[in-house]
Each structure stands twice: as structure tokens, then as C-alpha cells.
C-alpha positions as CSV (number, residue, x, y, z in Angstrom):
1,M,-20.3,66.6,-29.3
2,E,-22.4,67.6,-32.0
3,N,-20.0,69.2,-34.7
4,Q,-16.0,69.2,-34.6
5,I,-15.1,72.4,-36.0
6,K,-11.4,72.1,-37.6
7,V,-9.2,74.9,-36.7
8,G,-6.3,75.5,-39.1
9,I,-2.6,76.7,-39.3
10,A,-2.4,80.5,-38.5
11,D,-5.9,80.6,-37.7
12,Y,-8.7,80.3,-35.0
13,K,-12.4,79.3,-34.5
14,I,-15.0,79.7,-31.7
15,T,-18.1,78.1,-31.2
16,T,-20.1,76.7,-27.9
17,D,-21.3,73.8,-26.5
18,P,-22.0,71.0,-27.7
19,N,-19.3,71.4,-30.6
20,S,-15.8,71.0,-30.2
21,L,-12.6,71.9,-31.7
22,I,-9.5,70.5,-33.3
23,T,-6.5,71.3,-34.9
24,L,-3.8,69.4,-36.6
25,G,-0.5,69.1,-37.0
26,L,0.9,71.2,-33.8
27,G,4.7,70.7,-34.2
28,S,6.8,74.1,-33.4
29,C,3.0,75.7,-33.9
30,V,0.9,76.0,-30.6
31,G,-2.7,75.6,-30.2
32,I,-4.3,77.6,-27.5
33,A,-7.7,76.9,-26.1
34,I,-9.9,79.7,-23.8
35,Y,-12.8,78.9,-22.1
36,D,-15.0,80.7,-21.2
37,R,-16.4,78.6,-17.8
38,N,-19.9,80.7,-17.5
39,R,-21.2,81.1,-20.8
40,R,-19.6,77.6,-22.1
41,I,-17.9,79.2,-25.1
42,G,-14.4,78.8,-26.2
43,G,-11.7,79.3,-28.8
44,L,-9.0,77.6,-30.3
45,S,-6.3,79.6,-32.2
46,H,-3.3,77.7,-34.1
47,I,-0.7,80.0,-34.5
48,M,2.4,79.7,-36.4
49,L,4.9,82.9,-34.9
50,P,5.4,84.3,-31.2
51,D,5.4,87.8,-32.6
52,S,4.3,90.4,-35.4
53,T,6.7,93.3,-34.5
54,A,9.3,92.0,-36.9
55,F,6.8,92.5,-39.7
56,K,6.3,95.4,-41.5
57,S,3.1,95.1,-43.5
58,G,0.9,92.3,-44.9
59,V,0.7,90.0,-42.0
60,K,-2.1,87.6,-41.0
61,P,-3.2,88.5,-37.6
62,E,-4.0,84.4,-36.7
63,K,-0.6,83.8,-37.3
64,F,0.8,85.4,-34.5
65,A,0.4,85.0,-30.5
66,D,0.5,88.4,-30.4
67,L,-2.2,89.1,-32.6
68,A,-4.6,86.1,-32.4
69,I,-4.6,85.7,-28.8
70,P,-6.2,88.8,-28.1
71,L,-7.9,89.4,-31.4
72,M,-10.0,86.0,-30.5
73,I,-10.8,87.3,-27.4
74,K,-12.3,90.4,-28.3
75,E,-14.8,87.7,-30.8
76,M,-15.6,85.8,-28.1
77,N,-16.4,89.1,-26.2
78,G,-18.4,90.9,-28.6
79,G,-15.6,93.1,-28.9
80,T,-13.9,93.7,-25.7
81,L,-10.7,92.4,-24.0
82,K,-12.5,91.5,-21.0
83,T,-11.2,88.2,-19.3
84,R,-12.2,87.6,-15.8
85,N,-14.0,84.0,-16.4
86,L,-11.5,83.1,-18.9
87,V,-9.2,80.0,-18.7
88,A,-6.9,78.4,-21.3
89,K,-5.2,75.3,-21.8
90,I,-2.0,75.0,-24.5
91,A,0.0,72.2,-26.6
92,G,2.6,72.2,-29.3
93,G,5.7,74.0,-29.3
94,A,8.0,71.0,-30.3
95,S,11.4,71.3,-31.4
96,M,10.6,69.2,-35.0
97,F,14.2,69.7,-36.7
98,N,17.1,68.8,-35.2
99,F,20.1,70.8,-37.0
100,P,23.6,70.9,-35.4
101,D,23.2,74.7,-35.5
102,K,20.6,75.6,-33.5
103,K,20.5,79.4,-35.0
104,M,18.9,77.5,-38.0
105,T,16.0,76.8,-36.2
106,S,15.9,79.7,-33.8
107,E,14.1,77.2,-30.8
108,I,10.6,78.5,-32.9
109,G,9.0,76.3,-30.8
110,K,10.4,77.0,-27.6
111,R,9.9,80.7,-28.5
112,N,6.4,80.6,-29.4
113,V,5.1,78.8,-25.6
114,E,6.9,81.6,-24.0
115,S,5.1,84.1,-25.8
116,V,1.8,82.2,-25.5
117,E,2.6,82.1,-21.8
118,K,3.1,85.9,-21.6
119,I,0.2,86.6,-23.2
120,L,-2.0,84.6,-21.0
121,S,-0.4,85.8,-18.1
122,E,-0.6,89.3,-19.3
123,L,-3.9,89.1,-19.6
124,D,-4.1,87.7,-16.5
125,I,-6.1,84.0,-17.7
126,P,-4.7,81.2,-15.8
127,I,-3.3,78.1,-18.0
128,L,-4.8,75.0,-16.5
129,G,-3.0,72.5,-18.3
130,S,-0.6,72.2,-20.8
131,H,1.9,69.3,-23.2
132,T,4.3,71.5,-24.5
133,G,8.2,70.8,-25.9
134,G,9.8,68.0,-26.7
135,N,10.2,66.8,-30.8
136,I,6.5,65.1,-31.4
137,G,3.5,66.3,-33.2
138,R,0.4,66.8,-31.5
139,T,-3.7,67.1,-32.1
140,M,-5.4,69.0,-29.7
141,I,-9.3,68.8,-29.3
142,V,-11.1,70.9,-27.1
143,D,-14.5,69.5,-25.6
144,L,-16.8,72.4,-25.0
145,S,-19.1,71.1,-22.5
146,N,-16.5,70.8,-19.9
147,F,-13.0,72.0,-21.4
148,K,-11.6,68.5,-21.4
149,V,-8.4,68.4,-24.0
150,D,-7.4,65.9,-25.3
151,I,-3.6,65.7,-27.1
152,K,-3.3,63.0,-29.2
153,T,0.5,62.5,-30.4
154,A,2.2,60.7,-33.4
155,S,3.5,58.0,-31.3
156,K,-1.0,57.4,-31.1
157,S,-0.6,58.2,-27.1
158,I,-3.5,60.6,-25.7
159,V,-3.1,62.9,-23.1
160,V,-6.4,64.3,-21.5
161,L,-5.4,67.9,-20.0
């Protein structure tokens, strides 16, 4: 791995092998790694919310699953939403707060995961691995030479997708 490119919250980055992508602080947020096996180009998005439809104006597209995923794919493909050689891996979507009243959190982590899975399914992009749910924070590191994704948890364990 040559350079490790950091992806912030409500952002995405695209790069090629030999670089890697990393995002920190996946709690209820979801990290979506998308990879083109033929070109060895990949993107990593760190979304905060499942869908932008409840917001009227001034939205940052990278914050929402419904906007960020297609936007990232188009950028990977020079402006087209072509998904033929793409595969994905996802992580995050934890329930980080334990309120007795579930309405306070609206199960945002679970809703984020469901939205990401739905969008990827609609785009016909298979999910090759996922590490979602629970109540732990995660870091996601994507190696673009082979699409190996390391998930480091707050409990210091490492899972390879």
C-alpha cells in the first residue's frame, strides 16, 4: 500500500491501487466500499443518514446513502452509473446509544444499513462482505490491490472482509 487516503464523515474518496482508503468513527454511520475488479479502482463513502428526502434544501449529498452512492459510482466511471464490474463491502450501522425510548434514536444505524443494502441491490452491486449492527465503533481500511477490507473495532479486534 502506497498512500492511505482518509475519508471523513459525510464524504467519499476514490483512488486506485496501490493506494488504500480508510475511514474512522463508524458508529451509526455506514462505510460503503465499492470496487471495480477489472480496473482496480475503488471508492469509500462514509454516510451519516439513510435518505435525503426529508430535507428541503442545502443538503450535502455525501451525507446521505441515496445520494452519495450513485454520486461516487458516477465519479468512478467518468460520469456514468455503470455498475457491471462493481462489488461492495459495508461496515457500521451500530446502535451507539441505549435510550429506553427507541423513538429518540429512530434506530438510525439499522436504517442506514437497510438503505445502503437496498440501494446497492437496486444498482445490482453484490455485497461481498459486511460487518454491521451491534453497539461498537469501527474503522474500515480498504486495500485496493485485492479489495481486502480490514475492520478494526473499538474492542481492538480485527475482522477481515
